[in-house]
C-alpha angles and dihedrals in degrees: 000000000000090000092055091051093052091052091057092049089056097040096050096056092042091050091048091049092050091049092050091047093051093047092048089052094054114105117264125236089246094055091046089050091050093051093049094045091049093055093043090050090051090055093046093049090051089057093045095050099041105036115123095016130126129302095260090050091049091052089049090049089053090052091045090053089051087054090051088053090052091048091052090050091052094055090088093202115196100197106097094218092049089048088060091050089048093054092047093051090048089057092047096050090045091054092048093047092051093047093049092047091050092049091046092052090049090049089051088054090056091054092054096044116117124237094255138096089270089050092051090050090050091050092048091049091048092050090053090050091049093048092046095047096046095041091051091048093048094047099045112024095031095052092042090052093050093048092045091049091055091050092047092051090048093050093046093050092056116101116256 
């Protein structure tokens, strides 16, 4: 009986030590915030540096934004609030990527249009598609991203 008691006195402190060690190794809210903000900033800077460039660059920007979306997905954030931010930014970058790809494809159509009345109609249609796609992206995803960024910064600056 005495032997059984001594086992428990050893197991309890060891279990407590392991639990404390594991919880101290878990990632802090601050480090999770930093990882998310870093990836979001990478996506935003891609847009800022490549907007208004050529078709091939626009197609690449669309692909790069898809990669940003994938990077955000791979963060595997544990904080429930940050997880919500993560999902929202994924949706935003997906919308932007799709809009830029659509505009890029339409711009590509204008470059291949012939110098005829059919060609002019094709160019006019493509211009409308470009304007529509980019305007929609700027109004929705751009504003959502800005508002979400403010909320994220506010959440991340709160003490744990």
